[in-house]
C-alpha positions in Angstrom: -59.5 -23.5 4.0 -56.4 -25.4 5.2 -55.1 -25.7 1.7 -55.6 -21.9 1.2 -53.7 -21.2 4.4 -50.8 -23.6 3.3 -50.6 -21.8 0.0 -50.4 -18.4 1.7 -47.7 -19.6 4.0 -45.6 -21.0 1.1 -46.2 -17.8 -0.9 -45.1 -15.6 2.0 -42.0 -17.7 2.5 -41.0 -17.4 -1.1 -41.8 -13.6 -1.1 -39.5 -13.0 1.9 -36.7 -15.2 0.6 -36.4 -13.9 -2.9 -35.5 -10.2 -2.2 -32.5 -11.2 -0.2 -30.9 -12.8 -3.3 -31.8 -9.8 -5.4 -31.0 -6.8 -3.3 -28.6 -4.2 -4.6 -26.2 -5.1 -1.8 -25.6 -8.5 -3.5 -24.9 -7.0 -6.9 -21.3 -7.7 -8.1 -19.9 -4.1 -8.1 -16.4 -5.4 -8.5 -13.7 -2.7 -8.4 -12.2 0.1 -10.5 -8.5 0.1 -11.2 -7.0 3.5 -11.7 -4.0 3.9 -14.0 -1.6 6.8 -13.4 1.8 7.5 -15.0 3.5 10.7 -13.7 2.8 13.4 -11.2 3.9 17.0 -11.5 6.2 16.8 -14.6 6.3 19.2 -17.5 8.3 16.5 -19.4 5.0 14.6 -20.1 2.3 17.2 -20.6 -0.4 14.7 -21.7 0.0 11.8 -19.1 1.0 14.1 -16.3 -1.3 14.8 -13.4 -0.6 17.9 -11.3 0.5 17.6 -7.7 -2.6 19.3 -6.4 -5.0 17.3 -8.6 -3.4 14.1 -7.5 -3.6 15.1 -3.8 -7.2 16.1 -4.2 -8.1 12.8 -5.7 -6.4 10.9 -2.9 -8.2 13.1 -0.3 -11.5 12.4 -2.0 -10.9 8.6 -1.9 -9.8 8.7 1.7 -12.6 11.0 3.0 -15.7 9.8 1.1 -16.1 6.1 1.7 -13.9 4.5 -0.9 -11.8 1.5 0.0 -8.4 1.2 -1.7 -7.4 -2.4 -1.9 -4.3 -4.2 -3.1 -4.3 -5.5 -6.7 -3.8 -9.1 -5.4 -7.1 -8.9 -3.5 -8.9 -8.0 -6.7 -7.2 -10.8 -8.6 -8.2 -13.3 -5.9 -11.8 -12.1 -6.1 -11.9 -12.3 -10.0 -10.6 -15.9 -9.9 -12.9 -17.0 -7.1 -10.3 -17.3 -4.4 -11.8 -14.4 -2.4 -15.5 -14.4 -1.5 -16.1 -10.6 -1.5 -14.7 -7.1 -1.8 -15.4 -4.1 0.3 -17.9 -1.5 -1.0 -16.6 1.1 -3.4 -13.3 -0.9 -3.9 -10.5 0.9 -5.8 -7.1 -0.3 -6.9 -4.4 2.2 -7.7 -1.6 1.6 -10.2 1.3 3.6 -11.7 3.0 2.7 -14.9 6.6 3.1 -16.2 8.8 4.0 -13.2 9.1 7.8 -13.2 10.9 9.4 -10.3 7.7 11.2 -9.2 6.4 7.8 -8.1 9.0 7.9 -5.4 9.0 11.7 -4.6 5.3 12.5 -5.0 3.2 9.3 -4.9 5.0 7.3 -2.2 4.7 9.9 0.6 1.0 10.7 -0.3 0.1 7.0 -0.2 1.8 6.5 3.1 -0.2 9.4 4.5 -3.4 7.6 3.9 -2.2 4.0 4.2 -3.1 3.2 0.6 -1.7 0.1 -1.1 -0.6 0.6 -4.7 1.1 -1.2 -7.5 3.9 0.1 -9.8 4.4 -1.5 -13.2 8.1 -1.0 -14.0 10.0 -1.6 -17.2 13.6 -2.1 -16.0 15.2 -0.4 -19.1 14.2 3.0 -17.6 15.4 2.4 -14.0 18.3 4.8 -13.2 18.7 5.9 -16.8 17.6 9.6 -16.5 17.1 12.2 -13.8 13.3 11.7 -14.2 13.4 8.0 -13.6 13.3 6.0 -10.4 16.5 4.2 -9.4 17.0 0.7 -8.0 17.6 1.9 -4.5 14.3 3.8 -4.4 12.6 0.9 -5.9 13.9 -1.5 -3.2 12.9 1.0 -0.5 9.3 1.1 -1.7 9.2 -2.7 -2.1 10.5 -3.1 1.4 7.7 -0.7 2.6 5.1 -2.9 1.0 4.6 -1.3 -2.4 3.7 -3.9 -5.0 6.3 -4.0 -7.8 5.2 -5.7 -11.1 6.3 -5.8 -14.7 5.7 -3.5 -17.6 7.9 -5.5 -20.0 11.6 -5.0 -20.3 11.8 -1.9 -22.5 8.2 -0.8 -23.0 7.7 -1.6 -26.7 4.5 -2.6 -28.5 4.4 -6.4 -27.8 1.8 -7.7 -30.4 3.0 -9.6 -33.4 1.3 -7.2 -35.9 3.6 -4.4 -34.6 6.8 -6.3 -35.7 6.3 -7.3 -39.3 10.1 -7.0 -39.9 10.6 -10.1 -37.7 9.9 -13.7 -38.7 8.0 -15.8 -36.3 11.0 -17.4 -34.7 12.8 -14.1 -34.1 9.6 -12.5 -32.8 9.1 -15.3 -30.3 12.7 -15.0 -29.0 12.3 -11.2 -28.7 9.0 -11.5 -26.9 10.3 -14.1 -24.5 13.2 -11.7 -23.6 10.8 -8.8 -23.0 8.5 -10.8 -20.7 11.0 -13.0 -18.9 14.0 -10.7 -18.4 11.7 -8.0 -16.9 10.3 -10.5 -14.5 13.8 -11.8 -13.6 15.4 -8.4 -13.0 12.5 -7.1 -10.9 12.4 -10.2 -8.8 16.2 -10.0 -8.2 15.9 -6.3 -7.2 13.0 -6.8 -4.8 13.4 -10.4 -3.6 9.7 -10.8 -4.3 7.8 -12.7 -7.0 6.5 -10.7 -10.0 3.2 -12.1 -11.1 1.4 -9.3 -12.9 2.0 -7.4 -16.1 0.7 -4.2 -17.6 0.6 -4.3 -21.4 2.7 -1.4 -22.7 0.5 1.2 -24.4 -2.4 -1.1 -23.5 -1.7 -3.0 -26.7 -2.6 -6.8 -26.7 -4.3 -9.5 -28.7 -5.2 -13.1 -27.9 -1.9 -14.4 -29.1 0.0 -12.1 -26.7 -2.3 -13.1 -23.9 -1.3 -16.7 -24.4 2.4 -15.8 -24.4 2.0 -13.7 -21.2 0.4 -16.7 -19.4 3.2 -19.1 -20.6 5.8 -16.6 -19.3 4.5 -17.2 -15.8 2.2 -14.1 -15.3 -1.0 -14.7 -13.5 -2.8 -11.5 -14.6 -2.3 -8.7 -17.0 -3.8 -5.2 -17.2 -5.0 -3.3 -20.2 -6.0 0.3 -20.8 -9.6 -0.6 -21.7 -11.9 1.5 -19.5 -14.4 -0.2 -17.2 -14.8 -2.1 -13.9 -13.3 -5.5 -13.1 -15.8 -8.0 -11.8 -15.9 -11.7 -10.6 -15.2 -13.9 -13.6 -13.4 -11.2 -15.6 -10.5 -12.5 -17.6 -7.5 -12.0 -15.3 -5.2 -11.5 -18.3 -7.5 -8.7 -19.6 -8.2 -6.6 -16.5 -9.6 -3.2 -17.3 -8.3 0.1 -16.0 -9.4 3.8 -16.0 -6.5 6.0 -17.2 -6.2 9.2 -15.2 -4.3 12.0 -17.1 -4.2 15.7 -17.3 -7.5 16.2 -19.1 -9.4 14.3 -16.4 -10.9 17.0 -14.1 -12.5 16.4 -10.7 -16.0 15.9 -12.1 -14.8 13.4 -14.7 -12.7 11.6 -12.0 -15.8 11.0 -9.9 -17.8 9.9 -12.9 -15.1 7.3 -13.9 -15.4 5.8 -10.4 -19.1 5.2 -11.1 -20.7 8.0 -9.0 -24.0 9.3 -10.3 -25.5 12.7 -9.7 -27.6 13.6 -6.6 -29.5 16.9 -6.2 -29.1 19.0 -3.1 -30.9 22.2 -2.1 -30.6 25.1 0.4 -26.8 25.0 0.2 -24.9 27.2 2.8 -22.7 28.8 1.7 -24.1 29.2 -1.8 -22.0 27.9 -4.7 -19.5 30.4 -6.0 -20.0 33.0 -3.3 -17.3 34.5 -1.1 -18.0 33.4 2.4 -16.4 35.2 5.4 -17.2 33.0 8.3 -16.9 33.3 12.0 -14.2 31.2 13.7 -16.5 28.2 13.4 -17.6 27.3 9.9 -20.9 25.4 9.2 -21.7 24.0 5.8 -25.1 22.6 5.2 -27.6 21.4 2.5 -30.8 19.4 2.1 -31.4 16.3 0.1 -34.8 16.8 -1.4 -35.5 13.1 -2.4 -33.9 11.6 0.7 -36.5 8.8 0.8 -34.7 7.2 -2.2 -31.3 6.9 -0.6 -30.0 4.6 2.1 -29.7 6.7 5.3 -26.8 4.5 6.5 -24.8 5.3 3.4 -25.0 9.1 3.6 -21.8 11.1 4.2 -20.5 14.6 3.9 -17.0 16.0 3.7 -15.0 19.2 3.1 -12.1 18.1 0.8 -10.1 21.2 1.8 -10.2 20.3 5.5 -7.2 18.9 7.2 -8.6 15.4 8.0 -12.1 14.0 8.3 -14.8 16.1 10.1 -17.9 14.7 11.9 -21.2 15.5 10.1 -24.8 15.5 11.1 -27.7 14.0 9.0 -31.4 13.9 9.7 -33.1 11.1 7.7 -36.5 12.6 8.4 -35.8 15.9 6.6 -32.7 15.1 4.5 -30.8 17.9 6.2 -27.0 17.4 6.4 -24.3 19.6 7.8 -20.7 19.6 8.8 -18.9 22.1 11.1 -15.2 23.0 11.2 -12.8 25.5 12.8 -12.0 28.1 10.2 -8.2 27.5 10.6 -8.7 23.8 9.7 -9.6 24.8 6.1 -6.8 24.9 3.6 -6.7 27.3 0.7 -9.2 29.8 -0.6 -11.5 27.5 -2.7 -13.5 25.0 -0.6 -15.3 22.0 -2.0 -18.2 20.4 -0.1 -19.3 16.9 -1.1 -22.4 14.9 -0.1 -22.8 11.2 -1.1 -25.1 8.3 -0.5 -26.3 5.0 -2.1 -29.5 4.9 -4.1 -31.8 2.3 -2.5 -33.2 0.9 -5.8 -30.1 0.5 -7.8 -27.4 0.4 -5.1 -25.4 2.9 -7.1 -23.4 5.6 -5.4 -24.7 9.2 -6.0 -23.0 12.5 -5.2 -23.5 16.2 -5.1 -20.7 18.8 -4.9 -20.3 22.5 -4.8 -17.5 25.1 -4.4 -17.5 28.3 -2.4 -14.7 30.7 -1.7 -13.1 32.1 1.5 -11.8 35.7 1.4 -8.2 36.2 0.2 -5.8 36.4 3.1 -5.1 40.1 3.9 -1.6 41.4 3.8 -0.2 42.3 7.2 -0.1 46.0 8.0 3.4 47.3 8.2 4.3 49.2 11.3 5.4 52.8 11.1 9.1 53.3 11.3 8.7 56.4 13.5 6.3 54.9 15.9 9.2 53.0 17.6 11.7 55.5 19.0 14.2 52.7 19.4 14.3 52.2 15.7 14.6 55.8 14.5 17.2 58.0 16.2 18.5 60.5 13.7 21.5 62.6 14.4 21.5 66.4 14.1 22.9 66.4 10.5 20.3 63.9 9.3 17.2 64.9 11.3 15.5 67.0 8.6 16.0 64.3 6.0 14.8 61.6 8.3 11.7 63.6 9.1 11.0 64.1 5.5 11.4 60.4 4.9 9.1 59.6 7.9 6.4 61.8 6.4 6.4 59.7 3.3 6.7 56.4 5.2 2.9 56.1 5.6 1.3 52.6 5.6 -2.3 52.5 4.4 -4.8 49.7 3.7 -8.1 50.1 1.9 -11.1 48.9 3.8 -11.3 45.2 3.1 -8.9 45.5 0.1 -5.8 44.3 1.8 -3.8 46.8 -0.3 -0.6 48.3 1.2 1.4 51.3 0.3 5.0 50.4 1.3 7.4 53.0 2.9 9.3 55.0 0.4 12.9 56.0 0.6 13.4 59.8 1.4 14.7 61.8 -1.5 18.3 62.8 -1.6 19.6 66.4 -2.0 
């Protein structure tokens, strides 16, 4: 009997100890590195991201539980110098050195307090009206923006791309591309340059060795995927964000799965004309499968975060806002949570529409006696014009017939 009791105690101790080491919370989720190039530029129609798309993506990260961290923190985690990362960790990088990095990106990142890294190739700096200049680069560096290398002139760097050079000439050329870029950027920012982004994402194991010998601690590719502990720091993956990446794809690339919601108010796609206070709600039908502490809800069109209400007993969730706080006509509601079994983030999103703003009704010119005081010789003409200066608006249409000039003669 005593032996049986001892066995039961040991079994219970093992049973209670094992799950703690295997819970989803301890899964190495790592981080996703986003790779952008240029914002709002018709000069680069493929790699460009529109201003509104970029702003929506940053609002999404800021409002829905993502944590934007510096590249250095991810590097320290990969190499074992850092014990952990925050949940839903994201690193944001920009390649090349386009002027929009200063005019569009820099202000938006300051708005949210997001750290980010710019990979610069010095040959572009100050050379065109679309490129960043050294003064702007120094200003961003002084403000805490991480400035790193993208080679000297942004060529393909691998040996196979330079068959016209013998090995000695290639080695000298590669050394210049790697070392001169590092030296010029360090001189411009007065800070060490320790990371490289491979131009065009092109690399091989020979180039990786050369990059390490040139003094770089890490290098980033354009291979898609997450970066985890133990990843090769000289082959860190990134997700490239470009024009063809819509909002649904963007969320998918960050690792978000799908979640079902029912009883949405307003319904998707409908025109919703609310009272001064707007209430958006839904129900999560399988709420038992999600972590109630991880649930969140946001309106991406709202100016700032809004408090939401969630009932873990029924799966009902809602958020309320003053109508004036919503920006634009199309409104996107988003609900997110973590799946208990897998630890994976899951999301649901829908779009509804507010009525188009109505045009103001123009006042009648003859209703104000101070504005129309015709003399004797012009009175008939003025009255004729006044008869035609009728303002009308269809019920709910917002259409306006503007005042017409009185006919001459």
